[in-house]
C-alpha positions as CSV (number, residue, x, y, z in Angstrom):
1,M,-8.9,-2.3,-34.5
2,G,-12.3,-1.8,-35.2
3,F,-15.6,-3.2,-34.9
4,R,-18.0,-5.1,-37.2
5,V,-21.3,-3.1,-37.2
6,A,-24.9,-4.2,-38.6
7,V,-27.6,-1.8,-39.1
8,V,-30.8,-3.4,-39.0
9,G,-33.7,-1.4,-40.4
10,A,-31.2,0.3,-42.7
11,T,-33.7,1.6,-45.4
12,G,-35.9,3.4,-43.0
13,A,-35.5,7.1,-41.9
14,V,-33.8,6.2,-38.5
15,G,-31.7,3.4,-39.8
16,R,-30.2,5.9,-42.6
17,E,-29.6,8.3,-39.9
18,M,-27.7,5.7,-37.8
19,L,-25.5,5.2,-40.7
20,K,-24.8,8.6,-41.5
21,T,-24.2,9.0,-37.7
22,L,-21.5,6.3,-37.7
23,A,-19.9,7.8,-40.5
24,E,-19.8,11.2,-39.1
25,R,-18.4,10.4,-35.7
26,D,-15.7,8.0,-37.3
27,F,-17.3,5.3,-35.1
28,P,-14.2,2.8,-35.3
29,I,-15.5,0.3,-37.9
30,D,-13.9,-2.4,-39.5
31,E,-17.1,-3.5,-41.5
32,V,-20.4,-2.4,-41.8
33,A,-23.6,-4.2,-43.1
34,A,-26.7,-2.7,-44.2
35,V,-29.9,-5.2,-42.9
36,A,-33.4,-4.9,-43.8
37,S,-36.4,-6.9,-44.6
38,G,-36.0,-9.2,-47.7
39,R,-38.3,-7.2,-50.1
40,S,-35.4,-4.5,-49.4
41,A,-32.4,-7.0,-50.1
42,G,-30.3,-5.7,-53.1
43,S,-31.1,-2.3,-52.8
44,E,-28.6,0.4,-52.1
45,V,-28.1,2.7,-48.9
46,S,-25.4,5.5,-48.3
47,F,-22.6,5.2,-45.6
48,G,-20.9,8.2,-45.5
49,E,-19.9,10.6,-48.3
50,K,-18.7,7.9,-51.1
51,A,-19.6,4.4,-49.6
52,V,-22.5,2.9,-50.9
53,L,-23.8,-0.5,-49.1
54,Q,-26.1,-3.2,-50.7
55,V,-28.9,-4.2,-48.4
56,K,-28.8,-7.7,-47.2
57,S,-31.9,-9.9,-46.4
58,L,-32.3,-9.9,-42.4
59,E,-34.4,-13.0,-42.4
60,S,-31.1,-14.9,-44.0
61,F,-28.2,-12.5,-42.0
62,G,-26.3,-14.5,-39.7
63,F,-25.1,-12.3,-36.7
64,S,-22.4,-14.8,-35.6
65,G,-19.0,-12.6,-35.8
66,W,-20.5,-9.3,-35.9
67,D,-19.9,-7.2,-32.9
68,I,-22.9,-4.5,-32.5
69,G,-26.1,-4.9,-34.0
70,L,-28.3,-1.2,-34.4
71,F,-31.7,-2.3,-34.7
72,S,-34.5,-0.1,-36.0
73,P,-36.8,-2.3,-38.1
74,G,-40.1,-2.0,-35.9
75,A,-41.0,-3.8,-32.6
76,A,-42.4,-6.8,-34.1
77,V,-39.2,-7.6,-36.1
78,S,-37.0,-6.6,-33.3
79,A,-38.8,-9.2,-31.1
80,V,-37.9,-12.1,-33.5
81,H,-34.3,-11.4,-34.8
82,A,-32.8,-9.1,-31.5
83,P,-32.7,-12.3,-29.6
84,R,-31.6,-14.3,-32.4
85,A,-28.6,-11.7,-32.9
86,A,-27.8,-11.5,-29.2
87,A,-27.5,-15.3,-28.9
88,A,-24.9,-15.0,-31.5
89,G,-23.0,-12.8,-29.5
90,C,-23.8,-9.5,-31.4
91,V,-24.5,-6.8,-28.8
92,V,-27.9,-5.5,-29.8
93,I,-28.9,-1.6,-29.2
94,D,-32.4,-1.6,-30.1
95,N,-34.2,1.5,-31.0
96,T,-37.9,0.1,-30.9
97,S,-40.2,-0.3,-27.8
98,Q,-40.2,-4.0,-27.8
99,F,-37.5,-4.3,-24.8
100,R,-37.8,-1.1,-23.3
101,M,-39.8,-2.2,-20.1
102,E,-38.0,-5.2,-19.5
103,P,-36.6,-5.6,-16.1
104,D,-33.4,-7.2,-17.2
105,V,-32.7,-4.8,-20.3
106,P,-31.0,-1.5,-19.6
107,L,-32.7,1.5,-20.8
108,V,-29.9,4.0,-21.6
109,V,-29.4,7.7,-22.4
110,P,-25.6,7.9,-22.2
111,E,-25.7,11.3,-20.4
112,V,-28.1,10.4,-17.9
113,N,-27.8,6.9,-16.7
114,P,-24.7,5.1,-18.2
115,Q,-24.2,3.0,-15.4
116,H,-27.3,1.1,-16.2
117,L,-25.0,-0.5,-18.9
118,K,-23.0,-2.8,-16.5
119,N,-25.3,-5.4,-16.6
120,F,-26.4,-5.7,-20.2
121,R,-24.8,-9.1,-20.7
122,K,-27.8,-10.8,-18.9
123,R,-29.8,-10.3,-22.1
124,N,-26.9,-9.0,-24.5
125,I,-29.7,-6.4,-25.3
126,I,-29.8,-2.7,-24.8
127,A,-32.8,-0.4,-25.3
128,N,-32.9,3.0,-26.7
129,P,-35.7,4.8,-25.2
130,N,-38.6,7.0,-26.8
131,C,-37.2,9.9,-28.8
132,S,-39.4,12.4,-26.7
133,T,-38.3,10.8,-23.4
134,I,-34.8,10.9,-24.3
135,Q,-34.8,15.0,-24.7
136,M,-36.7,15.5,-21.8
137,V,-34.2,13.3,-19.5
138,V,-31.3,14.9,-20.9
139,A,-32.4,18.3,-19.8
140,L,-34.0,17.0,-16.3
141,K,-31.0,15.0,-15.5
142,P,-28.8,18.0,-14.2
143,L,-31.9,19.9,-12.3
144,H,-32.9,16.3,-10.8
145,E,-29.3,16.0,-9.3
146,R,-29.4,19.3,-7.8
147,F,-33.4,20.2,-7.0
148,H,-34.7,16.4,-6.7
149,A,-37.8,16.8,-9.5
150,R,-40.8,15.2,-8.0
151,R,-43.5,15.9,-10.7
152,V,-43.4,16.6,-14.5
153,V,-46.1,18.0,-16.3
154,V,-45.1,17.9,-20.3
155,A,-46.8,18.8,-23.6
156,T,-44.6,17.4,-26.4
157,Y,-45.2,18.6,-30.3
158,Q,-43.7,15.9,-32.2
159,S,-42.8,15.8,-35.7
160,V,-44.5,13.3,-38.1
161,S,-40.8,11.6,-38.9
162,G,-41.3,10.2,-35.5
163,A,-44.0,7.7,-37.1
164,G,-41.6,7.0,-39.9
165,K,-41.1,7.6,-44.1
166,E,-44.3,7.3,-44.7
167,A,-45.5,9.5,-42.3
168,M,-43.4,11.8,-43.7
169,D,-44.8,11.1,-47.3
170,E,-48.4,11.8,-45.8
171,L,-47.5,15.3,-44.5
172,Y,-46.0,16.3,-47.8
173,A,-48.8,14.8,-49.9
174,H,-51.4,16.5,-47.8
175,S,-49.8,19.8,-47.9
176,R,-49.7,19.8,-51.8
177,A,-53.3,18.5,-51.6
178,V,-54.4,21.6,-49.8
179,F,-53.0,23.8,-52.1
180,V,-54.7,22.8,-55.0
181,G,-57.7,21.7,-53.7
182,D,-57.4,17.8,-53.9
183,P,-59.4,15.8,-51.0
184,T,-57.0,14.5,-48.2
185,T,-57.2,10.9,-47.1
186,P,-55.6,10.2,-43.8
187,Q,-53.6,6.6,-44.1
188,Q,-50.8,7.3,-41.7
189,F,-52.7,9.5,-39.0
190,T,-56.1,9.7,-37.5
191,K,-57.0,12.6,-39.3
192,Q,-55.3,15.2,-42.1
193,I,-52.2,16.0,-40.8
194,A,-51.5,19.0,-42.9
195,F,-52.0,22.1,-41.1
196,N,-53.4,20.4,-38.0
197,C,-52.5,19.2,-34.7
198,I,-53.3,15.8,-33.5
199,P,-53.7,15.1,-29.9
200,Q,-52.9,11.3,-30.3
201,I,-50.0,9.3,-30.8
202,D,-50.0,5.7,-30.7
203,R,-53.1,4.0,-29.4
204,F,-55.6,4.6,-26.4
205,M,-55.2,2.9,-23.1
206,D,-57.9,2.2,-20.7
207,D,-57.0,5.3,-18.5
208,G,-57.5,7.3,-21.5
209,A,-53.8,8.3,-22.1
210,T,-52.0,7.0,-25.4
211,K,-49.4,4.4,-25.3
212,E,-46.9,7.5,-26.1
213,E,-48.2,9.1,-23.0
214,W,-47.5,6.0,-21.2
215,K,-43.9,5.4,-22.4
216,M,-42.9,9.0,-21.3
217,A,-44.1,8.3,-17.7
218,V,-42.7,4.9,-17.5
219,E,-39.4,5.2,-19.0
220,T,-38.7,8.4,-17.2
221,R,-39.2,6.6,-14.1
222,K,-36.9,3.8,-15.2
223,I,-34.0,5.8,-16.5
224,L,-33.9,8.7,-13.9
225,D,-36.1,8.0,-10.6
226,P,-38.8,5.5,-10.0
227,D,-40.3,8.4,-7.7
228,I,-41.0,10.7,-10.2
229,Q,-44.5,11.4,-11.4
230,V,-45.0,12.2,-15.2
231,F,-48.2,13.3,-16.8
232,A,-47.8,13.4,-20.6
233,T,-50.0,15.2,-23.4
234,C,-48.3,14.1,-26.8
235,V,-49.3,15.8,-30.0
236,R,-48.6,15.1,-33.5
237,V,-47.9,18.3,-35.5
238,P,-47.1,19.4,-39.3
239,V,-43.5,19.5,-38.8
240,F,-41.1,16.8,-40.8
241,I,-38.2,16.6,-38.4
242,G,-37.8,18.0,-34.7
243,H,-39.8,17.5,-31.5
244,G,-40.5,20.1,-29.3
245,E,-41.7,19.9,-25.5
246,A,-43.0,22.3,-23.1
247,V,-42.1,21.1,-19.5
248,N,-43.1,22.1,-16.1
249,V,-41.2,20.5,-12.9
250,T,-41.9,20.7,-9.7
251,F,-38.9,19.9,-7.4
252,E,-38.4,18.7,-3.8
253,N,-36.2,21.5,-3.3
254,P,-36.1,25.7,-3.9
255,V,-35.2,26.3,-7.6
256,S,-33.7,29.1,-9.0
257,V,-33.9,30.1,-12.8
258,A,-30.5,31.2,-12.5
259,E,-28.9,28.4,-11.0
260,A,-31.0,26.1,-13.4
261,R,-29.5,27.9,-16.3
262,R,-26.5,27.3,-15.0
263,L,-26.4,23.8,-14.5
264,L,-28.3,23.3,-17.6
265,R,-25.2,25.1,-19.6
266,A,-22.9,22.5,-17.9
267,A,-24.6,19.5,-18.6
268,P,-23.5,17.2,-21.7
269,G,-25.8,17.2,-24.4
270,V,-27.4,20.2,-23.5
271,E,-27.5,24.0,-25.2
272,V,-29.1,26.6,-23.6
273,V,-30.6,29.4,-25.9
274,D,-32.8,31.6,-23.7
275,T,-32.2,35.5,-24.3
276,R,-35.9,36.4,-23.7
277,E,-36.3,38.6,-26.7
278,D,-38.0,38.0,-30.1
279,G,-36.4,34.9,-31.6
280,G,-34.3,34.0,-28.3
281,Y,-35.4,30.5,-28.6
282,V,-34.8,27.3,-30.5
283,T,-37.5,25.7,-32.9
284,P,-37.9,22.3,-34.4
285,L,-36.9,23.5,-37.5
286,E,-33.4,25.0,-36.4
287,C,-32.6,21.9,-34.4
288,Q,-32.8,19.6,-37.4
289,G,-29.5,17.9,-38.2
290,E,-27.9,19.0,-34.4
291,D,-27.0,16.4,-31.6
292,A,-27.8,18.9,-28.6
293,V,-31.1,18.9,-26.6
294,F,-31.9,22.9,-26.9
295,V,-33.3,24.1,-24.0
296,S,-35.2,27.8,-23.8
297,R,-37.8,29.8,-22.3
298,L,-36.7,29.2,-18.7
299,R,-39.4,30.3,-16.0
300,A,-40.2,29.9,-12.6
301,D,-43.6,28.9,-12.0
302,P,-45.2,31.5,-9.5
303,T,-48.5,29.3,-9.4
304,A,-46.5,26.2,-7.3
305,P,-43.8,26.3,-5.2
306,N,-40.4,25.1,-6.1
307,S,-41.6,24.5,-10.0
308,L,-39.8,25.5,-13.3
309,A,-40.8,25.6,-16.8
310,F,-38.9,25.4,-19.8
311,W,-39.1,24.7,-23.7
312,C,-36.7,22.1,-25.3
313,V,-36.4,20.7,-28.7
314,A,-34.1,17.9,-30.3
315,D,-33.8,16.7,-33.7
316,N,-35.9,13.3,-32.9
317,L,-34.0,11.3,-35.7
318,R,-30.5,12.0,-34.2
319,K,-30.5,12.3,-30.4
320,G,-33.9,10.7,-30.5
321,A,-33.0,7.6,-32.1
322,A,-29.7,7.3,-34.1
323,L,-27.1,9.3,-32.2
324,N,-28.5,8.1,-28.7
325,A,-28.0,4.3,-30.1
326,V,-24.5,5.2,-31.2
327,Q,-23.5,6.7,-28.4
328,I,-24.6,4.1,-26.2
329,A,-22.2,1.8,-28.3
330,E,-19.4,4.5,-27.9
331,T,-20.0,4.3,-24.0
332,L,-19.8,0.7,-24.0
333,I,-16.2,0.7,-25.6
334,A,-15.0,3.7,-23.5
335,E,-16.0,1.8,-20.5
336,S,-14.1,-1.3,-21.8
337,L,-17.6,-3.1,-21.7
338,L,-16.8,-4.2,-25.4
339,T,-14.3,-5.5,-27.0
340,R,-13.8,-6.6,-30.4
341,R,-14.3,-10.0,-31.4
342,A,-12.8,-12.5,-34.1
343,A,-14.6,-12.6,-37.3
């Protein structure tokens, strides 16, 4: 017996990836609904190789009788409709930033802190972390357990798909405009994104950090350890899909590259590709469509005691969003925290 699953924000890049991921992983589904804003109602989206779903309007969609709601419609929309779905008994797994830092909402990466799911019924809402946070904590988890991470300095190289379909369209349009000599007018970004790097993701805060940089710090502490200090610089780069991160970690205990590599190779969700030769690492382009977080360029940092540097990449639409949400649902089922309700 399967579950009734509603994918909210189904016409967006992450929503489409959620539908694709559910089909690819043979998630136990009896019925699936594609839900989006009223202006998308009646359009069609794919579910698997053959099935086509007609999009239903979120404003009029009733969540009673639905077991799971995978939400990715934007924070403001989730703020209104996720509590409505949760009150109807539908377990909401929300990919937006709306609920992440609320103390009674679990913020979960299944490979890292599945134990935090045990109290999800307080709100019936589970938050999916930020894409850049997810891949970093998956790589940090086995190292933190063994060496006890105290400080993380990270620079991110984030693809435009993290800002949605319109941002991907702008990268394409700007790239074409450069080649044909047309002017570029930024709309989704603060500056031209084609052939450029923009050191701003989200708005600036009072201390000079951007909201994206703040998210990486506070989310890592909530997920992994409240005592870890994180300093992030988040940069948007002209890549369609796949985030890269250069991570430097200082540990409480002595760390060796050999043992770190061994721990990472044994960790769930991690693939180590680090041969210290030309091309012996994974790039954002190569991680597209893959489920794993790829770790490369493992090095001891000789400038600071007990410090290690590495490069990691992941598909931000998959592990950074859709896959993580589906894995949360799979974990709820595996741990008998969610059983199918009668329609």
